[in-house]
LOPA-95674 format. One record per residue (C-alpha): residue number from 1; residue in one letter; x, y, z. Coordinates in pm, 1 decimal, decimal comma. Each point is the difference from the previous one (the first is absolute). Example, Ala and Ser with C-alpha at 12.3 -4.5 7.8 and 13.67 -1.06 7.14 Angstrom:
# LOPA-95674
+-----+----+----------+----------+----------+
!   i ! aa !       xx !       yy !       zz !
+-----+----+----------+----------+----------+
!   1 !  A !   1230,0 !   -450,0 !    780,0 !
!   2 !  S !    137,0 !    344,0 !    -66,0 !
+-----+----+----------+----------+----------+
//
This chain:
# LOPA-95674
+-----+----+----------+----------+----------+
!   i ! aa !       xx !       yy !       zz !
+-----+----+----------+----------+----------+
!   1 !  M !      7,5 !      0,4 !      5,7 !
!   2 !  F !     83,7 !    374,1 !    -46,7 !
!   3 !  S !   -118,5 !    309,5 !    122,2 !
!   4 !  L !   -132,4 !    260,8 !   -244,0 !
!   5 !  P !    126,4 !    366,0 !      4,2 !
!   6 !  K !   -228,4 !    212,8 !    233,2 !
!   7 !  N !   -130,5 !    182,3 !   -281,4 !
!   8 !  F !    -39,0 !   -291,9 !   -256,9 !
!   9 !  E !   -349,1 !     88,5 !    -94,8 !
!  10 !  T !     99,7 !    342,2 !   -107,9 !
!  11 !  F !    223,0 !   -149,0 !   -268,0 !
!  12 !  D !   -103,3 !     41,9 !   -356,7 !
!  13 !  E !    -59,2 !   -316,8 !   -203,9 !
!  14 !  K !    348,1 !      3,6 !   -157,2 !
!  15 !  R !    181,7 !     36,0 !    332,3 !
!  16 !  K !   -222,7 !   -288,6 !    148,6 !
!  17 !  A !     87,5 !   -223,1 !   -285,6 !
!  18 !  S !    367,4 !     82,1 !     35,6 !
!  19 !  F !    -29,6 !    -65,8 !    373,0 !
!  20 !  M !   -143,5 !   -344,4 !    -61,5 !
!  21 !  A !    235,0 !    -95,0 !   -262,5 !
!  22 !  L !    292,8 !     63,9 !    224,9 !
!  23 !  H !   -160,4 !   -183,4 !    280,8 !
!  24 !  E !    -28,8 !   -306,9 !   -229,5 !
!  25 !  A !    369,0 !     19,6 !    -72,8 !
!  26 !  R !     57,2 !     17,4 !    381,4 !
!  27 !  Q !   -194,6 !   -298,2 !     31,8 !
!  28 !  R !    232,1 !   -185,3 !   -236,1 !
!  29 !  G !    266,5 !     66,6 !    228,8 !
!  30 !  K !    147,8 !    313,2 !   -173,8 !
!  31 !  K !    168,5 !    265,0 !    189,8 !
!  32 !  V !    -21,2 !    373,6 !   -119,3 !
!  33 !  I !    239,7 !    290,5 !     -4,2 !
!  34 !  G !   -128,4 !    341,0 !    -75,7 !
!  35 !  T !    204,6 !    230,0 !   -228,3 !
!  36 !  F !    -25,1 !    368,8 !   -121,0 !
!  37 !  C !    278,1 !     50,8 !   -266,8 !
!  38 !  S !    155,1 !   -147,8 !   -318,6 !
!  39 !  Y !    328,9 !     -3,4 !    180,9 !
!  40 !  T !   -114,2 !   -273,0 !    229,7 !
!  41 !  P !    161,2 !   -334,7 !    -89,6 !
!  42 !  T !   -299,5 !   -211,9 !    -46,2 !
!  43 !  E !    214,6 !   -304,4 !    -88,9 !
!  44 !  L !    101,5 !    -39,7 !    351,0 !
!  45 !  I !   -349,5 !     -5,5 !    111,2 !
!  46 !  Y !    -83,6 !   -279,2 !   -250,8 !
!  47 !  A !    302,1 !   -192,5 !    108,8 !
!  48 !  A !   -116,1 !     25,5 !    369,1 !
!  49 !  G !   -325,1 !   -177,7 !   -111,1 !
!  50 !  A !   -188,0 !    309,0 !     39,5 !
!  51 !  I !   -242,8 !    227,9 !   -231,4 !
!  52 !  P !    103,7 !    372,6 !    -45,6 !
!  53 !  V !   -287,0 !    218,9 !    -20,9 !
!  54 !  G !    -12,4 !    372,7 !    -79,3 !
!  55 !  L !   -170,5 !    191,4 !    284,6 !
!  56 !  C !   -293,6 !    251,6 !     -4,3 !
!  57 !  G !    103,3 !    369,4 !    -43,5 !
!  58 !  K !   -169,7 !     95,6 !   -331,9 !
!  59 !  S !   -297,7 !    219,8 !     91,7 !
!  60 !  E !   -140,7 !    247,1 !    250,3 !
!  61 !  Q !    -98,4 !   -289,4 !    242,3 !
!  62 !  G !    202,4 !      5,7 !    313,5 !
!  63 !  I !    136,4 !    353,6 !    -40,7 !
!  64 !  A !   -225,5 !    155,2 !    261,4 !
!  65 !  E !    100,9 !   -292,0 !    236,7 !
!  66 !  A !    375,7 !     58,2 !    -76,5 !
!  67 !  E !    -17,3 !    365,8 !     58,1 !
!  68 !  T !    -82,3 !    -45,6 !    372,9 !
!  69 !  V !    368,9 !   -126,5 !     31,2 !
!  70 !  L !    191,3 !    121,6 !   -308,0 !
!  71 !  P !     35,2 !    371,5 !   -142,9 !
!  72 !  R !   -270,5 !    110,8 !   -247,0 !
!  73 !  T !    269,5 !    124,1 !   -229,4 !
!  74 !  L !    154,6 !   -359,4 !    -42,4 !
!  75 !  C !    -15,4 !   -172,4 !   -336,0 !
!  76 !  P !   -362,7 !   -141,6 !    -52,9 !
!  77 !  L !    150,2 !   -337,9 !    -96,5 !
!  78 !  I !    156,0 !    -39,2 !    346,2 !
!  79 !  K !   -287,2 !    129,2 !    180,7 !
!  80 !  A !   -238,8 !   -236,2 !   -172,7 !
!  81 !  S !    225,4 !   -305,7 !     52,3 !
!  82 !  Y !     20,3 !     63,2 !    374,2 !
!  83 !  G !   -351,0 !    102,5 !     41,7 !
!  84 !  M !   -142,3 !   -305,8 !   -167,7 !
!  85 !  A !    219,1 !   -220,7 !    223,0 !
!  86 !  L !    -88,0 !    205,5 !    310,7 !
!  87 !  S !   -370,8 !     -8,0 !    -51,3 !
!  88 !  D !     -7,8 !   -370,0 !   -118,3 !
!  89 !  Q !   -130,8 !     86,6 !   -342,6 !
!  90 !  C !    256,2 !   -195,3 !   -195,0 !
!  91 !  P !    -60,3 !   -369,3 !    -40,1 !
!  92 !  Y !    367,2 !    -46,3 !   -117,8 !
!  93 !  F !    130,4 !    154,8 !    301,3 !
!  94 !  F !   -246,2 !   -201,5 !    214,7 !
!  95 !  F !    146,4 !   -334,6 !   -112,3 !
!  96 !  S !    371,8 !    117,1 !    -18,8 !
!  97 !  D !    229,2 !   -189,4 !    223,3 !
!  98 !  G !    247,6 !    277,6 !    -40,9 !
!  99 !  I !     91,8 !    307,6 !   -207,0 !
! 100 !  M !    316,1 !     37,9 !   -223,4 !
! 101 !  A !     54,0 !    368,2 !    -56,8 !
! 102 !  E !    281,7 !    213,2 !   -139,2 !
! 103 !  T !    153,8 !    355,3 !     68,2 !
! 104 !  T !   -104,9 !    149,5 !   -335,1 !
! 105 !  C !    -96,4 !    322,3 !    188,7 !
! 106 !  D !      9,0 !    167,8 !    344,2 !
! 107 !  G !   -373,3 !      0,0 !     42,1 !
! 108 !  K !    -31,1 !   -371,5 !    -59,0 !
! 109 !  K !    287,2 !   -116,9 !    211,0 !
! 110 !  K !   -121,3 !    198,1 !    302,1 !
! 111 !  M !   -367,9 !   -130,0 !    -65,2 !
! 112 !  Y !    154,7 !   -356,2 !      9,5 !
! 113 !  E !     96,4 !     66,0 !    361,7 !
! 114 !  L !   -370,4 !     65,7 !     99,1 !
! 115 !  M !   -111,7 !   -307,9 !   -220,1 !
! 116 !  N !    236,6 !   -219,4 !    189,3 !
! 117 !  A !   -234,5 !     21,9 !    283,7 !
! 118 !  L !   -258,5 !   -160,0 !   -195,6 !
! 119 !  K !    186,2 !   -272,5 !   -187,0 !
! 120 !  P !    368,1 !   -108,4 !    -18,2 !
! 121 !  V !    161,7 !    225,9 !   -247,3 !
! 122 !  H !    351,9 !    -59,3 !   -170,7 !
! 123 !  V !    136,2 !    299,3 !   -159,8 !
! 124 !  L !    261,1 !    -43,4 !   -280,3 !
! 125 !  N !    246,4 !    287,0 !     -4,3 !
! 126 !  L !     17,0 !    102,7 !   -360,9 !
! 127 !  P !    319,9 !    203,5 !   -102,6 !
! 128 !  Q !    -74,6 !    346,0 !    -81,2 !
! 129 !  G !    196,6 !     -5,9 !   -337,4 !
! 130 !  R !    134,4 !   -299,3 !   -222,7 !
! 131 !  D !    337,9 !    186,8 !    -59,8 !
! 132 !  Q !    105,6 !    -33,6 !    366,9 !
! 133 !  A !    309,9 !   -228,3 !     29,5 !
! 134 !  M !   -162,8 !   -231,5 !    243,5 !
! 135 !  A !   -348,8 !     19,9 !   -124,8 !
! 136 !  L !    -37,0 !   -342,7 !   -164,3 !
! 137 !  D !    179,2 !   -180,8 !    288,6 !
! 138 !  S !   -221,8 !    197,8 !    255,8 !
! 139 !  W !   -326,2 !   -114,7 !   -200,5 !
! 140 !  T !    124,0 !   -358,8 !    -21,6 !
! 141 !  G !     35,6 !     -6,0 !    364,2 !
! 142 !  E !   -364,7 !    126,3 !     37,6 !
! 143 !  M !   -102,4 !   -290,2 !   -218,8 !
! 144 !  H !    154,8 !   -247,0 !    246,5 !
! 145 !  A !   -143,3 !    181,4 !    298,0 !
! 146 !  A !   -347,4 !     -2,6 !   -144,9 !
! 147 !  A !     34,9 !   -381,6 !    -64,5 !
! 148 !  H !    113,7 !    -54,6 !    371,4 !
! 149 !  W !   -322,1 !    190,2 !    120,0 !
! 150 !  L !   -211,6 !   -208,0 !   -209,0 !
! 151 !  E !    157,9 !   -323,7 !    118,0 !
! 152 !  D !    -34,1 !    104,2 !    356,4 !
! 153 !  L !   -364,9 !    116,7 !    -50,5 !
! 154 !  F !   -123,4 !   -323,6 !   -176,9 !
! 155 !  D !    257,5 !   -235,3 !    159,4 !
! 156 !  V !    117,9 !    -95,6 !   -347,2 !
! 157 !  K !    327,0 !    -40,9 !   -203,2 !
! 158 !  I !     44,5 !    188,7 !   -311,2 !
! 159 !  T !    214,0 !   -229,7 !   -209,8 !
! 160 !  D !    180,1 !    111,2 !   -310,9 !
! 161 !  E !   -210,8 !   -237,9 !   -171,8 !
! 162 !  K !   -318,6 !    156,1 !    112,6 !
! 163 !  L !    124,5 !    351,2 !    -74,8 !
! 164 !  H !    110,8 !   -110,8 !   -333,5 !
! 165 !  D !   -349,7 !   -131,7 !    -90,7 !
! 166 !  A !   -161,7 !    324,7 !    123,0 !
! 167 !  I !    241,2 !    191,5 !   -224,4 !
! 168 !  V !    -93,4 !   -198,5 !   -305,4 !
! 169 !  Y !   -366,8 !     44,2 !     77,5 !
! 170 !  R !     -0,4 !    381,0 !     54,3 !
! 171 !  N !    214,2 !     37,4 !   -319,1 !
! 172 !  R !   -280,6 !   -182,1 !   -185,5 !
! 173 !  V !   -260,9 !    221,2 !    161,4 !
! 174 !  R !    213,2 !    327,0 !   -102,2 !
! 175 !  R !     32,5 !   -133,2 !   -351,9 !
! 176 !  A !   -375,6 !    -60,5 !    -31,7 !
! 177 !  L !    -72,6 !    364,4 !    126,3 !
! 178 !  V !    240,8 !    162,7 !   -221,7 !
! 179 !  A !   -168,6 !   -169,7 !   -292,2 !
! 180 !  L !   -336,7 !    117,4 !    148,5 !
! 181 !  Y !    107,8 !    351,9 !      5,5 !
! 182 !  E !    138,3 !    -15,0 !   -343,1 !
! 183 !  V !   -348,6 !    -61,7 !   -130,9 !
! 184 !  A !    -45,9 !    378,0 !     -4,3 !
! 185 !  K !    297,6 !     57,9 !   -226,4 !
! 186 !  T !   -228,7 !    -52,0 !   -282,3 !
! 187 !  R !   -155,3 !    314,8 !   -154,4 !
! 188 !  P !   -290,7 !     14,2 !     64,0 !
! 189 !  S !     18,1 !   -218,8 !    316,9 !
! 190 !  P !   -265,2 !   -283,2 !    -11,1 !
! 191 !  V !    -84,4 !     39,5 !    370,6 !
! 192 !  S !      8,4 !    294,5 !    242,3 !
! 193 !  G !    284,0 !     74,2 !    217,6 !
! 194 !  Y !   -252,8 !      3,6 !    305,5 !
! 195 !  E !    -75,7 !   -349,2 !    -66,5 !
! 196 !  I !    370,6 !   -114,3 !    -39,1 !
! 197 !  S !     87,4 !    150,5 !    324,1 !
! 198 !  T !   -280,8 !   -157,3 !    164,8 !
! 199 !  V !    125,4 !   -334,0 !    -97,3 !
! 200 !  A !    349,0 !     79,0 !     92,5 !
! 201 !  E !    -98,0 !    116,7 !    335,6 !
! 202 !  S !   -178,0 !   -301,5 !     60,0 !
! 203 !  V !    314,9 !   -215,0 !     -5,1 !
! 204 !  D !     48,6 !    114,7 !    357,1 !
! 205 !  F !   -292,4 !   -194,3 !    114,2 !
! 206 !  H !     36,4 !   -339,6 !   -136,0 !
! 207 !  F !    -92,2 !   -231,9 !    281,8 !
! 208 !  T !   -112,7 !   -320,5 !   -203,7 !
! 209 !  D !    206,6 !   -285,9 !   -115,4 !
! 210 !  D !    -59,4 !     44,8 !   -378,3 !
! 211 !  D !    278,3 !    109,0 !   -218,3 !
! 212 !  L !     29,6 !    364,2 !     12,5 !
! 213 !  V !    215,6 !     24,8 !   -307,5 !
! 214 !  E !   -240,9 !   -186,0 !   -205,2 !
! 215 !  K !   -268,6 !    234,3 !    114,6 !
! 216 !  I !    179,0 !    307,2 !   -100,0 !
! 217 !  E !    109,3 !   -152,1 !   -318,3 !
! 218 !  K !   -355,1 !    -78,7 !    -92,4 !
! 219 !  I !   -132,9 !    347,7 !     74,6 !
! 220 !  T !    293,3 !    128,5 !   -205,3 !
! 221 !  R !   -120,6 !   -205,4 !   -305,8 !
! 222 !  D !   -357,3 !    111,6 !     59,5 !
! 223 !  F !    100,3 !    377,8 !     -4,4 !
! 224 !  K !    202,2 !    -36,5 !   -313,9 !
! 225 !  A !   -286,5 !   -164,2 !   -179,5 !
! 226 !  R !   -233,8 !    295,9 !     80,6 !
! 227 !  V !   -103,8 !    261,4 !   -240,7 !
! 228 !  R !    -95,2 !    345,5 !    141,9 !
! 229 !  E !   -252,7 !    171,3 !   -201,5 !
! 230 !  D !     24,6 !    327,7 !    207,8 !
! 231 !  A !    391,0 !      8,0 !    -31,1 !
! 232 !  G !     32,0 !    244,3 !   -284,6 !
! 233 !  N !    301,4 !    234,1 !     20,7 !
! 234 !  R !    -22,2 !     72,8 !    366,3 !
! 235 !  P !    313,3 !    147,9 !    143,5 !
! 236 !  R !    232,1 !   -233,6 !    196,0 !
! 237 !  V !    113,3 !     99,9 !    354,8 !
! 238 !  L !    285,0 !   -130,5 !    224,9 !
! 239 !  I !    -55,1 !     49,0 !    372,2 !
! 240 !  T !    300,2 !     37,4 !    225,5 !
! 241 !  G !     69,4 !     91,4 !    354,9 !
! 242 !  C !   -158,5 !   -129,0 !    306,2 !
! 243 !  P !   -191,0 !   -337,0 !     26,2 !
! 244 !  T !   -333,9 !     59,4 !   -150,6 !
! 245 !  A !   -225,9 !   -264,9 !    150,5 !
! 246 !  G !   -159,1 !    249,8 !    236,7 !
! 247 !  V !    -97,4 !    252,8 !   -303,6 !
! 248 !  R !    -83,6 !   -267,9 !   -257,6 !
! 249 !  E !   -366,4 !    110,4 !     -6,1 !
! 250 !  K !     41,7 !    383,5 !     -7,8 !
! 251 !  V !    305,0 !      6,4 !   -230,3 !
! 252 !  I !     50,4 !   -312,0 !   -214,8 !
! 253 !  R !   -377,6 !    -92,6 !    -45,2 !
! 254 !  R !    -98,5 !    358,2 !    -66,8 !
! 255 !  L !    276,1 !     59,2 !   -239,4 !
! 256 !  E !   -114,1 !   -293,8 !   -205,0 !
! 257 !  E !   -362,9 !    106,8 !     23,8 !
! 258 !  M !     98,1 !    345,7 !   -117,9 !
! 259 !  G !    166,5 !   -131,9 !   -327,2 !
! 260 !  A !    360,4 !    -94,1 !     69,2 !
! 261 !  D !    167,6 !   -349,3 !     34,4 !
! 262 !  Y !    202,4 !    -87,5 !    292,5 !
! 263 !  V !    270,6 !   -231,7 !   -150,0 !
! 264 !  C !    275,4 !      6,3 !    238,1 !
! 265 !  A !    103,3 !     28,8 !    360,6 !
! 266 !  D !    336,5 !    133,9 !     74,7 !
! 267 !  N !    -19,0 !    -66,3 !    386,3 !
! 268 !  C !     69,7 !   -282,0 !    244,7 !
! 269 !  S !   -302,8 !   -210,1 !   -139,0 !
! 270 !  G !     85,0 !     44,6 !   -370,3 !
! 271 !  P !    215,8 !   -197,7 !   -242,8 !
! 272 !  R !    325,1 !    174,6 !    117,4 !
! 273 !  A !    -46,2 !   -171,5 !    332,4 !
! 274 !  Q !    -60,9 !   -337,6 !   -151,2 !
! 275 !  K !    265,5 !     -6,8 !   -266,8 !
! 276 !  F !    285,3 !    -97,9 !    229,5 !
! 277 !  M !     39,7 !   -382,0 !     52,4 !
! 278 !  V !    186,5 !   -168,0 !    274,6 !
! 279 !  D !    315,3 !   -197,3 !    -98,8 !
! 280 !  E !    -97,3 !   -386,2 !     35,2 !
! 281 !  T !    367,1 !   -117,5 !    -14,4 !
! 282 !  G !    213,2 !    168,3 !    288,9 !
! 283 !  D !    -31,8 !     72,8 !    369,1 !
! 284 !  P !   -385,6 !     43,1 !     44,6 !
! 285 !  Y !     30,8 !    274,7 !    275,9 !
! 286 !  R !    249,3 !    214,1 !   -212,5 !
! 287 !  A !   -221,5 !    -60,3 !   -304,1 !
! 288 !  L !   -303,4 !    123,9 !    190,3 !
! 289 !  A !    184,0 !    318,3 !    126,2 !
! 290 !  E !    125,4 !     76,1 !   -360,1 !
! 291 !  R !   -364,8 !    -31,8 !   -154,5 !
! 292 !  Y !   -174,7 !    199,0 !    266,1 !
! 293 !  L !    265,1 !    283,3 !     12,1 !
! 294 !  K !    -39,1 !     55,6 !   -369,6 !
! 295 !  I !   -360,6 !    134,5 !     66,2 !
! 296 !  N !    -27,6 !    361,2 !    -59,5 !
! 297 !  C !   -169,0 !    240,6 !    251,6 !
! 298 !  S !     28,2 !    346,1 !    100,6 !
! 299 !  V !    125,2 !   -104,4 !    350,1 !
! 300 !  M !    340,0 !    -90,0 !   -178,0 !
! 301 !  T !    250,6 !    275,6 !    -53,1 !
! 302 !  P !     99,9 !     25,0 !   -261,7 !
! 303 !  N !   -303,0 !   -140,8 !   -204,4 !
! 304 !  T !    125,4 !     68,8 !   -345,7 !
! 305 !  S !    -83,5 !   -346,4 !   -137,4 !
! 306 !  R !   -378,2 !     93,9 !     46,6 !
! 307 !  F !     31,6 !    240,3 !   -265,8 !
! 308 !  D !    180,3 !   -243,8 !   -242,4 !
! 309 !  D !   -310,0 !   -224,5 !     57,6 !
! 310 !  L !   -226,6 !    276,9 !    -93,7 !
! 311 !  R !    217,7 !     79,0 !   -315,6 !
! 312 !  R !    -52,3 !   -382,5 !    -95,0 !
! 313 !  L !   -370,0 !    -20,1 !    101,8 !
! 314 !  V !   -130,6 !    310,2 !   -200,0 !
! 315 !  P !     99,6 !   -127,4 !   -328,1 !
! 316 !  D !    -79,4 !   -370,1 !     73,2 !
! 317 !  Y !   -341,5 !     77,4 !     95,7 !
! 318 !  Q !    -49,1 !    300,8 !   -260,9 !
! 319 !  V !    -78,6 !    234,3 !    276,0 !
! 320 !  D !   -160,6 !    338,4 !    -86,9 !
! 321 !  G !     15,0 !    159,0 !    349,5 !
! 322 !  V !    118,7 !    -72,8 !    363,6 !
! 323 !  I !   -188,9 !     65,8 !    320,0 !
! 324 !  E !    181,2 !     -6,3 !    322,1 !
! 325 !  V !   -190,7 !    -76,8 !    313,3 !
! 326 !  V !    134,4 !    148,0 !    329,8 !
! 327 !  L !   -162,7 !   -106,3 !    313,0 !
! 328 !  H !    -28,3 !    271,2 !    270,3 !
! 329 !  G !    300,8 !    -43,2 !    256,5 !
! 330 !  C !    213,0 !   -196,9 !   -257,7 !
! 331 !  H !    292,6 !    212,5 !      9,6 !
! 332 !  T !    242,8 !   -209,6 !   -197,1 !
! 333 !  F !   -235,5 !    -19,3 !   -303,5 !
! 334 !  A !    -99,0 !    354,6 !     40,8 !
! 335 !  V !    370,0 !    118,4 !    -27,4 !
! 336 !  E !     79,3 !   -250,8 !   -275,8 !
! 337 !  A !   -292,6 !     96,4 !   -215,7 !
! 338 !  W !    209,4 !    333,3 !   -108,7 !
! 339 !  N !    238,1 !   -247,5 !   -185,1 !
! 340 !  T !   -298,1 !   -202,5 !   -143,8 !
! 341 !  M !   -158,7 !    318,6 !   -132,6 !
! 342 !  K !    330,8 !     95,9 !   -178,7 !
! 343 !  V !     65,2 !   -336,7 !   -150,9 !
! 344 !  V !   -350,7 !    -24,8 !   -146,7 !
! 345 !  Q !    -26,2 !    349,9 !   -114,5 !
! 346 !  E !    346,2 !     73,3 !   -115,7 !
! 347 !  E !    136,6 !   -320,7 !    -97,7 !
! 348 !  L !   -314,5 !   -194,3 !   -113,0 !
! 349 !  G !   -182,9 !    284,7 !   -125,4 !
! 350 !  L !   -335,7 !   -113,0 !    153,9 !
! 351 !  P !   -266,6 !    179,6 !    216,9 !
! 352 !  Y !     38,6 !    -61,9 !    379,4 !
! 353 !  L !   -269,6 !     36,0 !    271,7 !
! 354 !  R !     88,1 !    -28,6 !    368,8 !
! 355 !  L !   -287,5 !    -73,1 !    222,4 !
! 356 !  D !     69,3 !     46,5 !    388,4 !
! 357 !  T !   -295,7 !   -185,7 !    154,4 !
! 358 !  D !    -98,6 !   -247,4 !    278,6 !
! 359 !  F !   -267,0 !   -264,5 !     49,2 !
! 360 !  S !   -312,2 !    217,6 !     56,9 !
! 361 !  K !   -245,4 !    131,8 !   -259,3 !
! 362 !  A !     25,8 !    363,8 !    110,4 !
! 363 !  D !    211,2 !     92,2 !   -324,3 !
! 364 !  Q !   -186,4 !   -240,1 !   -243,1 !
! 365 !  G !   -149,0 !    306,6 !   -184,1 !
! 366 !  Q !    344,3 !    184,5 !    -28,7 !
! 367 !  I !    170,3 !   -321,2 !   -118,9 !
! 368 !  E !   -261,6 !    -58,5 !   -265,0 !
! 369 !  T !     44,2 !    366,1 !   -137,4 !
! 370 !  R !    383,3 !    -55,3 !    -15,1 !
! 371 !  L !    -38,0 !   -335,6 !   -176,5 !
! 372 !  G !   -227,7 !    151,0 !   -239,1 !
! 373 !  A !    235,2 !    272,9 !    -87,3 !
! 374 !  F !    287,6 !   -247,9 !    -21,9 !
! 375 !  I !   -196,2 !   -223,1 !   -245,4 !
! 376 !  E !    -60,1 !    311,2 !   -218,8 !
! 377 !  M !    353,9 !     72,2 !     15,8 !
! 378 !  M !    113,3 !   -350,0 !   -130,3 !
! 379 !  T !   -275,4 !     -4,8 !   -259,5 !
! 380 !  A !    123,7 !    332,2 !   -142,1 !
! 381 !  A !    367,5 !   -108,3 !      5,7 !
+-----+----+----------+----------+----------+
//
């Protein structure tokens, strides 16, 4: 038997279904580790016999509860993540045996200190730059430390064989995701970017024993076979900057409803975060460290390779304009946006729009006005 969250009856149907699916996985003996970031080495979690699951933090829910503890000026993603956990509104946090976190920003790492009172939290200390002399050695040490924490938490042994199998599996998933994203390279794209991103995000919530790779590959084939009657010559947009899960409705869905195609995400949930594979032949811990340290994020200094990716993705996806999403309180992306604008406008010669926003609907009208003007600008170009 298990106890329901105290406010289970207030869950919407989708959240109730997720709760029950994860409960069934637990009934099959699965352990669960909650995660927040693409820097988290999920291979270690699989090798420990557990399921990694992305934690809630993608809507206004939980923010009011979080602000009883956290400052109102903090990033909405951090507030939502903590508030959903604190108020027992996140089914994934409810079932998590522990949380594997990372020091990608000061706000998150301080929030993790508070979250540790709710669940065991292990924090991986991410180097602040890849060019530091000891960055790779330090990050390799963090892989070992995370493995030891999982072993102690679950009383298991992460063998090199188990870790190798997990690496092979996750590489297969990444290749399938890259192929899914590349469906949108076709002009016109046969499917909306909103739908592609919905499928990609669902990968973090795979609790059944069926083959995830086969599922992604089938969806990719189905998408490629589609013919969109409404596609026309719609301008094609790349979205960069902060994670967009919390603003999907008011930015991505509205962008497409207003006449543009969202074809590529240049952020931690897009193709540039999935393109790196883990070396399957050498020391698995060193290989994990090398792979995850390659991920581009504004928390790295310098972060010039992010703009190399931008220069590659724009022609690959035949992009007509770039939108940068900056969440309130996210200082690293806010500062780095200046360089993004310069690359997009001066080097690539494309229209650029910066949207500073949060998870509320208060600025919905203003955003729609700016999106409309931006679409007109791309159409006239």
